[in-house]
C-alpha positions, -999 to +999 in steps of 0.1 A: +143-160+116+174-139+113+182-113+138+180-087+111+145-097+101+134-097+139+146-063+142+130-050+112+097-067+122+099-050+159+110-017+144+080-018+120+056-027+144+068+001+169+066+028+141+030+017+132+020+018+166+034+055+171+019+066+137-014+054+147-015+071+180-003+102+166-030+101+137-054+094+164-045+125+183-045+149+153-078+137+144-092+143+178-076+179+177-093+184+145-127+172+159-124+191+191-116+226+174-146+248+178-138+274+151-140+250+121-163+267+095-178+249+066-170+214+074-199+188+077-187+160+097-208+134+081-191+141+046-159+141+067-165+106+080-174+095+045-143+107+028-122+090+054-142+057+048-136+058+011-098+066+018-096+037+041-102+013+012-076+028-010-043+015+006-060-021+007-065-019-030-031-008-037-014-034-016-036-062-026-027-051-065+011-052-054+010-084-037-011-101-066+014-086-094+043-099-073+028-133-071+024-134-107+060-126-111+069-153-088+048-176-107+062-167-142+097-172-127+084-208-117+069-215-150+101-205-168+118-233-147+145-208-136+169-222-108+190-195-092+215-223-080+226-232-114+221-201-132+227-169-110+215-137-123+195-107-122+166-123-142+142-133-111+147-102-095+140-083-127+109-103-134+094-095-100+103-059-101+085-056-133+056-073-120+055-049-090+058-021-112+030-034-134+008-035-101+019+002-093+008+012-125-025-007-126-034+010-092-024+042-106-049+036-135-076+028-114-073+058-093-071+080-122-104+064-133-119+069-098-109+104-095-120+114-131-155+100-125-157+118-093-148+152-107-176+147-133 
């Protein structure tokens, strides 16, 4: 691995660790607070459990569509060594954008069903 990739990986790991610790402390403060009115903890836990599944859906769709974009590049037989250009990057970016739009559509449908 290149030194830049190692630095980014270590930085991302440290930031993820700090974020998880701060999230834990914030949740602990909310739960320890005595004057919470109108909050039932079982529903709070249920909403949190449902929320935890949403990022997995988002990143799963993004990775799926990025993979589809890479497969399209391979099927087209595009070789970047002989024909350099922005085409492969455009295909991957459009595929990732389609993944985000698909996620957005699914989330709109989920929240629309909850409101009814």
